C-alpha positions as CSV (number, residue, x, y, z in Angstrom):
1,M,18.1,-7.2,6.4
2,K,20.8,-5.7,4.4
3,K,20.9,-2.1,4.1
4,G,22.1,-2.4,0.2
5,T,18.6,-4.1,-0.5
6,L,16.7,-1.2,0.9
7,D,17.0,1.2,-1.9
8,R,13.6,2.6,-2.4
9,R,12.1,5.8,-0.4
10,I,7.9,5.7,0.3
11,E,5.7,6.6,2.8
12,F,2.9,4.9,4.4
13,Q,-0.2,6.9,5.0
14,R,-2.6,5.7,7.8
15,R,-6.6,7.1,7.7
16,Q,-7.8,10.0,9.7
17,V,-11.1,10.4,10.5
18,T,-12.4,14.0,11.0
19,R,-16.0,14.9,12.5
20,D,-17.5,18.0,11.0
21,P,-18.9,19.8,14.3
22,S,-22.3,21.7,12.5
23,Y,-23.5,18.9,11.1
24,G,-22.1,15.5,12.4
25,T,-20.7,14.1,9.5
26,S,-17.7,12.4,9.2
27,Q,-15.1,12.5,6.6
28,E,-12.1,10.1,5.7
29,T,-8.9,11.3,4.5
30,W,-5.1,9.7,4.3
31,V,-2.4,11.6,6.3
32,P,1.6,10.7,5.9
33,Y,2.8,8.7,8.9
34,V,6.5,7.6,8.4
35,K,9.2,7.7,5.2
36,V,11.3,4.6,5.3
37,W,13.8,2.9,2.7
38,E,12.1,0.1,1.5
39,Q,12.6,-2.8,-0.7
40,V,9.9,-3.2,-3.9
41,Q,9.4,-6.0,-6.2
42,D,7.0,-5.9,-9.0
43,V,5.3,-9.1,-9.0
44,L,5.1,-11.4,-12.0
45,P,3.1,-10.9,-14.4
46,S,3.3,-7.1,-13.2
47,R,-0.4,-6.4,-14.7
48,A,-3.5,-8.6,-14.0
49,E,-6.7,-7.3,-15.5
50,S,-10.5,-8.7,-14.5
51,L,-13.4,-7.1,-15.8
52,D,-16.5,-6.6,-13.5
53,E,-20.0,-4.8,-14.0
54,S,-18.3,-3.2,-17.1
55,V,-15.5,-1.7,-15.2
56,S,-12.0,-2.6,-16.8
57,I,-9.6,-3.0,-12.8
58,Q,-6.1,-3.3,-13.3
59,R,-4.2,-4.5,-10.5
60,R,-0.5,-4.4,-10.3
61,P,0.7,-6.3,-7.4
62,A,4.2,-5.6,-5.8
63,R,6.0,-7.4,-2.3
64,I,7.8,-4.6,0.0
65,R,10.5,-5.8,2.4
66,T,11.3,-3.2,5.4
67,R,13.2,-3.6,8.6
68,F,10.8,-4.6,11.6
69,R,8.7,-2.1,13.1
70,T,5.5,-2.6,15.2
71,D,3.5,0.7,13.8
72,V,2.7,-0.8,10.5
73,T,-0.8,-2.1,10.0
74,A,-2.6,-3.6,7.4
75,D,-5.0,-0.5,7.0
76,M,-2.5,1.9,6.1
77,R,-1.5,2.2,2.5
78,I,1.9,3.4,0.4
79,I,3.2,6.1,-1.6
80,Y,6.0,4.8,-3.7
81,A,7.1,6.7,-7.1
82,G,4.1,8.6,-7.7
83,R,2.1,4.7,-7.2
84,I,-1.0,4.5,-4.5
85,L,-0.5,1.1,-3.4
86,Q,-3.1,-0.4,-0.7
87,I,-1.8,-3.5,1.3
88,I,-3.4,-6.5,0.6
89,A,-1.5,-8.8,3.1
90,G,0.7,-8.9,6.3
91,P,2.7,-7.6,7.7
92,V,4.3,-10.5,8.5
93,E,7.9,-10.8,10.7
94,L,11.0,-12.1,8.9
95,G,13.4,-14.2,10.9
96,R,12.9,-12.9,14.6
97,R,12.7,-9.2,14.1
98,D,15.3,-9.1,11.0
99,G,12.2,-7.4,9.0
100,L,8.7,-7.1,7.4
101,E,7.4,-8.4,4.1
102,M,4.0,-7.0,3.0
103,M,2.0,-7.4,-0.4
104,A,0.7,-4.4,-2.0
105,E,-1.7,-3.7,-4.8
106,E,-2.3,-0.8,-7.2
107,L,-5.8,-0.8,-8.3
108,S,-6.7,1.4,-11.4
109,T,-9.9,1.5,-12.7
110,E,-11.7,2.5,-16.4
111,G,-15.0,2.2,-17.1
112,H,-16.4,0.7,-20.8
113,A,-19.4,1.3,-21.9
114,P,-21.4,-2.0,-21.9
């Protein structure tokens, strides 16, 4: 991957499960993992919308490329420019450890009365 194409700063976050010692319940939170330079491209059409049980779901997919890493997994999420993106495909290796590519998607829901 060329340095000039990695022009966006993003943050990977991972899930952390904590257990309450008093009640034995578990709580899931997202914690920062690493900040890296990446290439982010919105996929056209940049917005898709569907209706599921009276809830409007809007999707904004993006293709993300970075230098090769072994510690990025599909169960992480990405924070980019105030957006929260879930990794939906990948990460896959580009070339021979030249880089990683993944598809991520920002979801937003807006409820509508039936």
